[in-house]
PLY file of the C-alpha trace (Angstrom):
ply
format ascii 1.0
element vertex 300
property float x
property float y
property float z
element edge 299
property int vertex1
property int vertex2
end_header
0.00 0.00 0.00
1.25 3.50 -0.83
-0.10 6.87 0.20
0.24 8.04 -3.42
-2.43 5.67 -4.79
-5.98 6.08 -3.54
-6.94 2.98 -5.52
-4.38 0.85 -3.68
-5.61 2.19 -0.36
-9.25 1.43 -1.16
-8.33 -2.09 -2.31
-6.29 -2.61 0.87
-9.24 -1.80 3.13
-11.71 -3.77 1.03
-9.43 -6.83 1.08
-9.35 -6.67 4.87
-13.13 -6.29 4.99
-13.57 -9.31 2.71
-11.24 -11.34 4.95
-13.35 -10.49 8.00
-16.52 -11.35 6.12
-15.00 -14.65 4.98
-14.18 -15.55 8.59
-17.82 -14.97 9.44
-18.79 -17.48 6.73
-16.38 -20.19 7.91
-19.03 -21.84 10.08
-21.84 -21.93 7.55
-20.40 -22.98 4.18
-18.88 -26.15 2.76
-15.21 -26.42 1.85
-16.09 -26.43 -1.85
-18.03 -23.20 -1.58
-15.25 -21.58 0.45
-12.78 -22.37 -2.33
-15.12 -20.81 -4.89
-15.37 -17.68 -2.74
-11.58 -17.52 -2.49
-11.28 -17.76 -6.27
-13.68 -14.85 -6.75
-11.91 -12.53 -4.29
-8.37 -13.32 -5.40
-8.33 -10.09 -7.41
-10.55 -7.28 -6.16
-11.29 -4.80 -8.93
-11.60 -1.14 -8.07
-12.40 1.53 -10.66
-12.30 5.28 -10.40
-15.58 7.08 -10.98
-15.05 9.66 -13.72
-16.55 13.16 -13.95
-17.88 13.13 -10.40
-16.27 16.28 -8.99
-14.18 14.40 -6.44
-12.00 11.35 -5.87
-14.34 8.36 -5.78
-13.82 4.66 -6.51
-16.29 1.81 -6.93
-16.15 -1.96 -6.60
-18.49 -4.70 -7.80
-17.07 -7.38 -5.45
-20.48 -7.94 -3.82
-22.02 -8.69 -7.22
-19.29 -11.28 -7.86
-19.93 -12.99 -4.52
-23.74 -12.92 -4.62
-24.30 -15.95 -6.92
-21.76 -18.06 -4.99
-23.09 -17.22 -1.54
-26.70 -17.13 -2.74
-27.25 -13.87 -0.92
-28.45 -10.50 -2.24
-25.57 -8.33 -3.44
-26.94 -5.43 -1.40
-26.66 -7.50 1.79
-23.06 -8.53 1.08
-22.13 -4.97 0.10
-23.65 -3.57 3.29
-21.69 -6.04 5.42
-18.44 -5.24 3.60
-19.06 -1.50 3.95
-19.59 -1.95 7.69
-16.29 -3.81 8.04
-14.50 -1.18 5.94
-15.66 1.60 8.23
-14.54 -0.34 11.30
-11.09 -0.92 9.79
-10.72 2.72 8.73
-11.64 3.89 12.23
-8.78 1.77 13.59
-6.13 2.13 10.88
-7.05 5.31 9.07
-6.42 7.65 11.98
-2.69 7.00 12.16
-2.30 7.91 8.48
-5.10 10.50 8.50
-6.68 8.40 5.76
-10.44 8.56 5.71
-13.16 7.86 3.21
-16.92 7.54 3.19
-18.42 4.24 2.07
-21.76 4.19 0.27
-23.74 1.20 -0.98
-26.39 1.53 -3.68
-29.30 -0.81 -4.40
-27.43 -2.76 -7.10
-24.80 -3.81 -4.55
-22.07 -1.56 -5.91
-19.78 -0.14 -3.21
-18.48 3.44 -3.51
-15.46 4.88 -1.68
-15.35 8.68 -1.47
-12.14 10.13 -0.06
-12.60 13.00 2.37
-11.11 16.48 2.24
-8.64 15.58 5.00
-7.36 12.55 3.09
-7.00 14.56 -0.11
-5.20 17.38 1.72
-2.73 14.94 3.30
-2.21 13.25 -0.08
-1.53 16.57 -1.81
0.83 17.66 0.98
2.83 14.46 0.60
2.82 14.66 -3.20
4.13 18.25 -3.21
6.71 17.90 -0.43
8.49 14.69 -1.47
10.08 14.21 -4.90
8.06 11.64 -6.83
11.24 9.84 -7.84
12.04 9.02 -4.21
8.81 7.04 -3.77
9.38 5.21 -7.03
12.65 3.67 -5.75
10.65 1.64 -3.27
8.09 0.49 -5.82
9.70 -0.64 -9.04
7.37 -0.36 -12.03
7.63 -3.25 -14.45
4.97 -2.37 -17.02
6.32 -0.28 -19.88
4.74 1.16 -23.00
6.34 1.85 -26.35
4.37 3.31 -29.22
4.70 1.69 -32.61
4.21 5.06 -34.24
6.22 8.26 -33.92
4.93 9.90 -30.77
3.98 13.56 -30.60
4.65 14.71 -27.07
4.59 18.45 -27.79
1.38 19.21 -25.87
2.55 17.20 -22.86
5.90 18.98 -22.86
4.15 22.33 -23.34
1.95 21.66 -20.29
5.02 20.79 -18.24
6.77 24.00 -19.30
3.64 26.02 -18.48
3.56 24.45 -15.00
7.20 25.45 -14.45
6.49 29.01 -15.57
3.54 29.34 -13.18
5.53 27.93 -10.27
8.43 30.32 -10.83
5.97 33.23 -11.02
4.33 32.04 -7.81
7.67 31.93 -6.02
8.65 35.35 -7.38
5.38 36.80 -6.03
5.91 35.12 -2.62
2.83 32.94 -2.95
4.80 29.71 -2.54
8.28 28.64 -1.48
9.96 25.93 -3.49
12.84 23.89 -2.11
16.14 25.63 -2.96
17.33 24.81 -6.47
20.42 25.62 -8.45
21.11 25.51 -12.15
22.70 22.11 -11.57
19.60 20.73 -9.89
16.96 22.05 -12.31
16.74 18.54 -13.72
15.50 17.26 -10.37
11.92 17.23 -9.10
10.63 20.41 -7.54
8.74 20.36 -4.26
7.45 22.66 -1.54
9.43 23.33 1.61
7.82 21.89 4.72
8.46 25.20 6.51
5.89 26.93 4.29
3.12 24.39 3.58
0.21 24.92 1.22
-3.11 25.73 2.99
-5.14 23.00 1.30
-8.11 23.28 3.67
-10.28 26.04 5.02
-10.71 26.49 8.78
-13.77 24.19 8.85
-11.97 21.39 7.01
-13.30 21.84 3.48
-10.80 22.00 0.65
-9.99 25.49 -0.66
-11.07 24.65 -4.19
-14.15 26.20 -5.79
-14.18 25.14 -9.44
-15.15 21.81 -10.99
-11.94 21.91 -13.08
-9.84 21.80 -9.90
-11.48 18.58 -8.73
-11.23 17.04 -12.18
-7.49 17.77 -12.27
-7.10 16.21 -8.81
-8.97 13.12 -9.98
-6.74 12.86 -13.06
-3.62 13.15 -10.89
-5.01 10.35 -8.71
-5.72 8.22 -11.79
-2.19 8.72 -13.14
-0.67 7.73 -9.80
-2.85 4.62 -9.73
-1.37 3.56 -13.07
2.13 4.01 -11.65
1.75 2.55 -8.17
-1.19 0.13 -8.33
-0.01 -2.08 -11.19
-1.79 -5.24 -10.04
-5.13 -3.57 -10.85
-4.31 -3.24 -14.54
-4.23 -6.38 -16.65
-3.42 -4.72 -19.97
-0.22 -2.98 -21.02
-0.42 0.65 -20.00
-0.35 3.30 -22.73
1.76 5.90 -20.96
1.37 8.45 -23.74
-2.40 8.29 -23.28
-2.02 8.64 -19.49
0.22 11.70 -19.91
-2.07 13.26 -22.54
-5.10 12.87 -20.27
-3.26 14.63 -17.45
-2.04 17.36 -19.81
-5.57 17.98 -21.12
-7.02 18.19 -17.61
-4.31 20.67 -16.66
-5.07 22.84 -19.69
-8.77 22.86 -18.75
-7.81 23.85 -15.19
-5.50 26.58 -16.51
-8.30 28.06 -18.66
-10.89 27.98 -15.86
-8.99 28.76 -12.66
-7.25 32.09 -12.12
-4.29 32.38 -9.77
-3.34 36.04 -10.07
-5.36 39.25 -10.22
-8.50 39.30 -8.09
-7.92 35.78 -6.71
-4.42 36.57 -5.44
-5.63 39.78 -3.77
-8.91 38.58 -2.26
-8.21 34.89 -1.69
-4.44 34.25 -1.51
-4.93 30.82 0.09
-6.92 29.69 -2.93
-4.15 31.00 -5.19
-1.60 29.01 -3.15
-3.70 25.85 -3.28
-4.05 26.19 -7.05
-0.28 26.55 -7.36
0.00 23.40 -5.25
-2.09 21.59 -7.86
0.21 22.98 -10.55
3.23 21.59 -8.70
1.62 18.16 -8.33
0.88 18.19 -12.07
4.40 19.32 -12.97
6.00 16.61 -10.86
3.83 13.92 -12.42
4.24 15.15 -16.01
8.00 15.22 -15.51
7.94 11.66 -14.20
5.81 10.42 -17.10
7.89 12.19 -19.74
11.29 11.16 -18.44
10.64 7.80 -16.81
7.86 6.38 -18.98
8.18 8.05 -22.38
11.94 8.61 -22.49
11.50 12.27 -23.42
12.83 15.52 -21.92
10.64 17.63 -19.64
11.47 21.21 -20.72
11.33 24.13 -18.32
10.26 26.52 -21.05
9.23 26.75 -24.71
0 1
1 2
2 3
3 4
4 5
5 6
6 7
7 8
8 9
9 10
10 11
11 12
12 13
13 14
14 15
15 16
16 17
17 18
18 19
19 20
20 21
21 22
22 23
23 24
24 25
25 26
26 27
27 28
28 29
29 30
30 31
31 32
32 33
33 34
34 35
35 36
36 37
37 38
38 39
39 40
40 41
41 42
42 43
43 44
44 45
45 46
46 47
47 48
48 49
49 50
50 51
51 52
52 53
53 54
54 55
55 56
56 57
57 58
58 59
59 60
60 61
61 62
62 63
63 64
64 65
65 66
66 67
67 68
68 69
69 70
70 71
71 72
72 73
73 74
74 75
75 76
76 77
77 78
78 79
79 80
80 81
81 82
82 83
83 84
84 85
85 86
86 87
87 88
88 89
89 90
90 91
91 92
92 93
93 94
94 95
95 96
96 97
97 98
98 99
99 100
100 101
101 102
102 103
103 104
104 105
105 106
106 107
107 108
108 109
109 110
110 111
111 112
112 113
113 114
114 115
115 116
116 117
117 118
118 119
119 120
120 121
121 122
122 123
123 124
124 125
125 126
126 127
127 128
128 129
129 130
130 131
131 132
132 133
133 134
134 135
135 136
136 137
137 138
138 139
139 140
140 141
141 142
142 143
143 144
144 145
145 146
146 147
147 148
148 149
149 150
150 151
151 152
152 153
153 154
154 155
155 156
156 157
157 158
158 159
159 160
160 161
161 162
162 163
163 164
164 165
165 166
166 167
167 168
168 169
169 170
170 171
171 172
172 173
173 174
174 175
175 176
176 177
177 178
178 179
179 180
180 181
181 182
182 183
183 184
184 185
185 186
186 187
187 188
188 189
189 190
190 191
191 192
192 193
193 194
194 195
195 196
196 197
197 198
198 199
199 200
200 201
201 202
202 203
203 204
204 205
205 206
206 207
207 208
208 209
209 210
210 211
211 212
212 213
213 214
214 215
215 216
216 217
217 218
218 219
219 220
220 221
221 222
222 223
223 224
224 225
225 226
226 227
227 228
228 229
229 230
230 231
231 232
232 233
233 234
234 235
235 236
236 237
237 238
238 239
239 240
240 241
241 242
242 243
243 244
244 245
245 246
246 247
247 248
248 249
249 250
250 251
251 252
252 253
253 254
254 255
255 256
256 257
257 258
258 259
259 260
260 261
261 262
262 263
263 264
264 265
265 266
266 267
267 268
268 269
269 270
270 271
271 272
272 273
273 274
274 275
275 276
276 277
277 278
278 279
279 280
280 281
281 282
282 283
283 284
284 285
285 286
286 287
287 288
288 289
289 290
290 291
291 292
292 293
293 294
294 295
295 296
296 297
297 298
298 299
């Protein structure tokens, strides 16, 4: 499990919930049926919900178990959701990892990550170079395009991120870790002495625009591809992953102002938006250099 992948975290808690539920069944099912249950839960699928204005995942594990256990999927899902909440209350606090679990009538289970979890995730992502985490989790799935790749828009987005970050530092909105000309090739990150105010005083995230949440969700999706490999059976098209992130960033850039009225009237929102820019820059750099074998330019 890694703090960088929400998908891995959701799978981790659901696996534990399924284990507890399986123990409950030990007394009431035959050995043959137990083996069939084990076969169905060997790989727990977890998919991100797209275009939902947040970071939400869903699992159909209860629907897979229903025909084997001859129980309604809604009943199984409700039991699993209950166990998940119990596990999160015990384990989640130490990592400040929390999510809300919702079950719908079909038996689908939804995991919605809270503002606190997202704030902690963003803080980690923008204060630790992405490359450092990767050393612990070697990625074995690679993608090579058969055609000549056109990475211009991805590289342009990366350069735009760098430009915005340097402007933000110049205007004293953010403080990047000290860099020199020799270290410009390294990953940029925020200094812990001057953290980004991701949340408002009542705990809600600073963000106001739908495009901000969609960019966050795309960052989460990209990190899932990198750090939650077991969830993806097919070869990953890294160019497509990077293009999706680049497009979401461009939509965010068009919709969400950082300077002008926002900087004057709501500087914390401006800082949080720059934090999203840094998270995007770090990830685009990683994808370009580590996955696509291309340079990540500072400017165009």
